[in-house]
C-alpha positions as CSV (number, residue, x, y, z in Angstrom):
1,M,202.1,-115.4,0.7
2,L,201.6,-111.7,1.4
3,L,200.5,-110.6,4.9
4,T,198.7,-107.3,5.6
5,K,199.3,-105.3,8.7
6,P,196.4,-103.4,10.4
7,H,196.6,-99.6,9.9
8,P,198.1,-97.7,12.9
9,S,195.0,-95.5,13.2
10,S,192.8,-98.6,13.5
11,L,195.1,-100.0,16.3
12,A,194.9,-96.7,18.2
13,S,191.1,-96.5,18.2
14,A,190.7,-100.2,18.9
15,S,192.9,-100.0,21.9
16,A,191.5,-96.7,23.3
17,S,189.8,-98.4,26.3
18,T,191.8,-101.6,26.5
19,P,195.1,-101.9,28.4
20,L,198.0,-102.6,26.2
21,P,199.8,-105.9,26.6
22,K,203.4,-106.1,27.6
23,P,205.8,-105.3,24.8
24,G,206.6,-108.3,22.7
25,P,206.8,-109.4,19.1
26,T,203.1,-109.7,18.8
27,A,202.1,-106.8,21.1
28,N,200.5,-104.7,18.4
29,R,198.5,-107.6,17.0
30,V,197.3,-108.7,20.4
31,A,196.1,-105.1,21.1
32,A,194.0,-105.2,18.1
33,L,192.6,-108.7,18.7
34,N,191.6,-107.8,22.3
35,S,188.5,-106.0,21.0
36,S,185.6,-108.5,21.0
37,R,183.0,-106.7,18.9
38,S,182.7,-104.0,16.3
39,T,180.7,-101.3,18.1
40,R,180.6,-97.5,18.2
41,R,180.7,-95.9,21.7
42,G,181.3,-92.2,22.2
43,G,182.4,-91.7,18.7
44,S,185.2,-94.4,18.8
45,L,185.2,-97.6,16.8
46,R,186.3,-100.9,18.1
47,V,187.4,-103.5,15.6
48,S,186.4,-107.1,16.2
49,A,189.1,-109.7,16.5
50,A,187.6,-111.8,13.7
51,S,187.6,-108.9,11.2
52,V,191.3,-108.0,11.9
53,A,192.3,-111.6,11.7
54,A,190.5,-112.0,8.4
55,A,192.2,-108.9,7.0
56,A,195.6,-110.1,8.1
57,A,195.0,-113.6,6.6
58,Q,193.5,-112.7,3.3
59,P,195.3,-110.4,0.8
60,T,193.2,-107.7,-0.8
61,P,192.4,-108.0,-4.5
62,A,194.9,-105.2,-5.2
63,L,197.7,-107.1,-3.4
64,S,196.8,-110.2,-5.3
65,R,197.2,-108.4,-8.6
66,V,200.5,-107.0,-7.5
67,D,201.7,-110.5,-6.5
68,V,200.8,-111.8,-9.9
69,L,202.8,-108.9,-11.6
70,S,205.7,-109.6,-9.3
71,E,205.7,-113.3,-10.3
72,A,205.6,-112.3,-14.0
73,L,208.8,-110.2,-13.7
74,P,211.3,-112.9,-14.8
75,F,209.2,-113.7,-17.9
76,I,208.8,-110.0,-18.8
77,Q,212.6,-109.6,-18.5
78,R,213.2,-112.7,-20.6
79,F,211.0,-111.6,-23.4
80,K,211.5,-107.8,-23.3
81,G,212.5,-106.5,-26.7
82,K,211.8,-109.9,-28.3
83,T,209.4,-110.3,-31.2
84,V,206.5,-112.8,-30.7
85,V,204.3,-113.7,-33.6
86,V,200.7,-114.5,-32.6
87,K,198.3,-116.2,-35.0
88,Y,194.7,-115.4,-34.1
89,G,191.8,-117.4,-35.4
90,G,189.1,-120.0,-34.6
91,A,186.5,-119.7,-31.9
92,A,188.3,-117.0,-30.1
93,M,187.3,-114.7,-32.9
94,K,183.6,-115.5,-32.6
95,S,183.0,-114.2,-29.0
96,P,183.2,-110.4,-28.6
97,E,184.2,-110.9,-25.0
98,L,187.0,-113.3,-25.9
99,Q,188.1,-111.1,-28.7
100,A,188.3,-108.1,-26.4
101,S,190.3,-110.2,-23.9
102,V,192.8,-111.4,-26.5
103,I,193.4,-107.8,-27.8
104,R,193.9,-106.5,-24.3
105,D,196.4,-109.2,-23.5
106,L,198.2,-108.4,-26.8
107,V,198.4,-104.7,-25.8
108,L,199.6,-105.6,-22.4
109,L,202.5,-107.6,-23.8
110,S,203.3,-104.6,-26.0
111,C,203.2,-102.3,-23.0
112,V,205.7,-104.4,-20.9
113,G,208.3,-104.4,-23.7
114,L,207.5,-107.3,-26.0
115,R,207.1,-106.7,-29.7
116,P,204.0,-108.6,-30.9
117,V,203.0,-109.3,-34.5
118,L,199.4,-110.4,-35.1
119,V,198.7,-112.7,-38.0
120,H,195.0,-113.5,-38.4
121,G,192.6,-115.7,-40.2
122,G,188.9,-115.2,-40.1
123,G,187.3,-118.6,-40.9
124,P,184.0,-118.1,-39.1
125,E,183.5,-114.6,-40.7
126,I,184.4,-116.0,-44.2
127,N,181.9,-118.8,-43.7
128,S,179.2,-116.4,-42.8
129,W,179.7,-114.3,-45.9
130,L,180.0,-117.3,-48.2
131,A,176.5,-118.4,-46.9
132,R,175.2,-114.9,-47.9
133,V,176.3,-115.6,-51.5
134,G,175.1,-119.2,-51.5
135,V,178.4,-120.9,-51.4
136,E,178.9,-123.9,-49.2
137,P,182.4,-123.9,-47.4
138,Q,184.5,-127.0,-48.1
139,F,187.7,-128.2,-46.6
140,R,190.4,-130.7,-47.4
141,N,193.0,-131.7,-44.8
142,G,192.2,-128.6,-42.8
143,L,192.6,-126.3,-45.8
144,R,189.8,-124.3,-47.4
145,I,188.9,-125.2,-50.9
146,T,189.0,-121.8,-52.7
147,D,187.4,-121.3,-56.1
148,A,187.3,-117.9,-57.8
149,V,184.1,-116.7,-56.0
150,T,185.5,-117.9,-52.6
151,M,188.7,-116.1,-53.2
152,E,186.9,-112.8,-53.7
153,V,185.0,-113.3,-50.5
154,V,188.1,-114.3,-48.6
155,E,190.0,-111.2,-49.7
156,M,187.0,-108.9,-49.0
157,V,186.4,-110.3,-45.5
158,L,190.0,-110.8,-44.3
159,V,191.5,-107.6,-45.7
160,G,188.6,-105.2,-45.7
161,K,186.6,-106.2,-42.6
162,V,188.4,-108.5,-40.1
163,N,191.8,-106.8,-40.4
164,K,190.4,-103.3,-39.9
165,Q,188.2,-104.4,-37.0
166,L,191.3,-105.8,-35.2
167,V,193.3,-102.6,-35.8
168,S,190.4,-100.6,-34.4
169,L,190.2,-102.9,-31.3
170,I,193.9,-102.5,-30.6
171,S,193.6,-98.7,-30.9
172,L,190.6,-98.7,-28.4
173,A,192.8,-100.8,-26.0
174,G,195.4,-98.1,-26.0
175,A,198.0,-99.2,-28.5
176,T,198.6,-98.4,-32.1
177,A,198.4,-100.9,-34.9
178,V,199.1,-101.0,-38.7
179,G,196.9,-103.2,-40.8
180,L,198.5,-105.1,-43.7
181,C,198.0,-108.0,-46.0
182,G,200.5,-110.2,-47.8
183,K,200.2,-108.0,-50.9
184,D,201.4,-104.9,-49.1
185,A,205.1,-104.1,-49.9
186,R,205.3,-107.7,-51.2
187,L,205.4,-108.9,-47.7
188,L,204.3,-112.3,-48.8
189,T,204.8,-113.8,-52.3
190,A,202.7,-116.8,-53.1
191,R,202.5,-119.6,-55.6
192,P,199.8,-122.3,-56.2
193,S,199.8,-125.1,-53.7
194,R,200.9,-128.5,-54.7
195,D,197.2,-129.6,-54.5
196,A,196.0,-126.7,-56.6
197,A,193.9,-129.0,-58.7
198,S,191.7,-129.9,-55.7
199,L,192.2,-126.8,-53.5
200,G,191.9,-124.0,-56.1
201,F,193.4,-120.6,-55.2
202,V,195.1,-121.8,-52.0
203,G,198.7,-120.7,-52.0
204,E,202.1,-121.5,-50.5
205,V,204.5,-118.9,-49.4
206,T,207.6,-118.7,-51.6
207,R,209.1,-115.6,-50.1
208,V,208.7,-113.2,-47.1
209,D,210.1,-109.7,-47.3
210,P,209.9,-108.3,-43.8
211,A,211.3,-104.9,-44.7
212,V,208.0,-103.2,-44.2
213,L,207.6,-104.8,-40.7
214,H,210.9,-103.6,-39.2
215,P,210.1,-99.9,-38.9
216,I,206.6,-100.6,-37.7
217,I,207.8,-103.0,-35.0
218,G,210.7,-100.7,-34.1
219,A,208.3,-97.7,-33.6
220,G,206.3,-99.7,-31.0
221,H,203.4,-100.4,-33.3
222,I,201.6,-103.7,-33.7
223,P,201.5,-105.1,-37.3
224,V,198.2,-106.8,-38.0
225,I,198.5,-109.1,-41.1
226,A,195.7,-110.6,-43.1
227,T,196.9,-113.7,-45.0
228,V,196.0,-112.9,-48.5
229,A,199.0,-112.8,-50.9
230,A,199.7,-112.6,-54.7
231,D,202.0,-114.4,-57.0
232,E,204.4,-112.8,-59.5
233,T,201.6,-112.1,-61.9
234,G,199.3,-110.5,-59.3
235,Q,196.9,-113.4,-58.9
236,A,195.5,-113.5,-55.3
237,Y,195.8,-116.5,-53.2
238,N,194.4,-117.6,-49.9
239,I,197.2,-118.5,-47.5
240,N,196.6,-120.7,-44.5
241,A,197.1,-118.3,-41.5
242,D,199.1,-120.9,-39.5
243,T,201.5,-121.3,-42.4
244,A,201.8,-117.6,-43.0
245,A,202.4,-116.9,-39.3
246,G,205.2,-119.5,-39.2
247,E,207.0,-118.1,-42.2
248,I,206.7,-114.5,-40.9
249,A,208.0,-115.6,-37.5
250,A,211.1,-117.0,-39.1
251,A,211.6,-114.0,-41.3
252,V,211.5,-111.5,-38.4
253,G,213.6,-113.7,-36.1
254,A,210.8,-114.2,-33.6
255,E,211.6,-115.6,-30.2
256,K,208.2,-117.4,-30.1
257,L,205.4,-118.4,-32.4
258,L,201.9,-118.8,-30.8
259,L,199.0,-120.3,-32.7
260,L,195.9,-119.1,-30.9
261,T,193.1,-121.3,-32.1
262,D,190.0,-123.3,-31.0
263,V,191.7,-126.5,-29.9
264,S,193.4,-127.2,-26.6
265,G,196.6,-128.4,-28.2
266,I,198.1,-131.7,-29.3
267,L,196.5,-134.7,-27.7
268,A,198.4,-138.0,-27.1
269,D,195.0,-139.7,-27.7
270,R,192.8,-137.8,-30.1
271,D,189.7,-139.3,-28.4
272,D,190.8,-138.2,-24.9
273,P,190.6,-134.5,-24.2
274,G,192.5,-135.1,-21.0
275,S,195.6,-136.4,-22.8
276,L,197.0,-132.9,-23.6
277,V,200.7,-133.0,-24.5
278,K,202.3,-130.0,-22.6
279,E,205.7,-130.1,-24.3
280,V,207.2,-132.1,-27.2
281,D,210.3,-131.7,-29.3
282,V,210.3,-131.7,-33.1
283,A,211.3,-135.4,-33.3
284,G,208.5,-136.4,-31.0
285,V,205.8,-134.4,-32.9
286,R,206.9,-135.9,-36.2
287,R,206.6,-139.3,-34.7
288,M,203.1,-138.5,-33.6
289,V,202.1,-137.4,-37.1
290,A,203.6,-140.6,-38.6
291,E,201.6,-142.7,-36.1
292,G,198.4,-140.9,-37.0
293,K,198.0,-139.3,-33.6
294,V,197.9,-135.9,-35.3
295,G,195.5,-135.3,-38.1
296,G,192.9,-133.0,-39.8
297,G,193.3,-129.3,-39.1
298,M,196.1,-130.0,-36.6
299,I,198.5,-131.1,-39.4
300,P,199.1,-127.7,-41.0
301,K,199.5,-126.2,-37.5
302,V,202.2,-128.8,-36.5
303,E,203.9,-128.5,-39.9
304,C,204.2,-124.7,-39.6
305,C,205.6,-125.0,-36.1
306,V,208.2,-127.5,-37.1
307,R,209.2,-125.4,-40.1
308,A,209.4,-122.2,-38.0
309,I,211.7,-123.9,-35.5
310,A,213.9,-125.3,-38.3
311,Q,214.4,-121.6,-39.4
312,G,215.4,-120.3,-36.1
313,V,212.3,-119.6,-34.0
314,R,213.1,-120.8,-30.5
315,T,209.7,-122.3,-29.5
316,A,206.2,-122.6,-31.0
317,S,203.0,-123.2,-29.0
318,I,199.5,-124.3,-30.0
319,I,197.1,-122.8,-27.4
320,D,193.4,-122.6,-26.8
321,G,192.0,-119.2,-27.5
322,R,188.8,-120.1,-25.8
323,V,190.6,-120.1,-22.4
324,P,190.6,-116.5,-21.0
325,H,194.1,-115.0,-21.0
326,S,195.7,-118.1,-22.6
327,L,198.2,-115.8,-24.3
328,L,199.4,-114.4,-21.0
329,L,199.4,-117.8,-19.4
330,E,201.7,-119.2,-22.1
331,I,204.2,-116.3,-22.1
332,L,204.2,-115.0,-18.5
333,T,203.9,-118.2,-16.4
334,D,205.8,-121.5,-15.9
335,E,202.6,-123.5,-16.4
336,G,201.7,-122.3,-19.8
337,T,198.7,-123.6,-21.7
338,G,198.3,-125.8,-24.7
339,T,201.3,-127.6,-26.3
340,M,204.8,-126.1,-26.7
341,I,207.0,-127.5,-29.4
342,T,210.8,-127.1,-29.0
343,G,213.8,-127.8,-31.1
């Protein structure tokens, strides 16, 4: 705990009419505490014992912030120069306040030497625009069923609206960002998913070419990637953002993959919000899937984490974007938030 010392000028004025105690280890503090009330007499100010004691016992907000930064130092040193891939989506994108907080945290990580890559979805925004054209959103095993009309809306919203909005927010927060989608420089090449008959234009990633990302990251910019890709013929596909983030993390040799979403993480009991699993290895999470403890939209998240770790990513975390500063809590503290999956 940090302790503050009274300013010398305060001690001088406080003891102006009070005899100083004999020298000793606490002499200065006793001198200040001898004043019984805060009153002005003849232009001098006497400081009450209670106020001085409170100032000494309670760190100022500024000192508290410095203390937090000091505690984060080992984590900053560990991740400095390392690439971290953040998938951003879910409820954290709905609230303007949370969105601004996430972007500021991302910029902060960039400022202290990390190399963030932002991969985003935009489910709520897509649903809103589908409603405008009279299309009812449908999902199967956590994946959006994407017919031709839905695919047009997905590309329009993700690439033309959400992506550029995030780039703008990063710029306003003081960093520089470059907006991309999977089609740019053949960053992502897609193929129809194995369930194409029921899912439509939902794609799987067949290849990642990170060549376009390396100079952007190396220059200190933040790539912002919308998860729309094309196959060899140019047909557009909707790629699950979790899946795309995992493949990109592996391709760029990321230290860490973070899925920022609207769930608290993996639960040991799906009906008990208090059963959050803080850390689990790949074998353990596979066992949970086999036992039916992981289901629905959590399945593609877990699968992409496992696949990323198998390709060299050190750790992958599923964290709750609804919690303020969850990104910083996961990277810059021991406690973390959500569930971390390790090899």
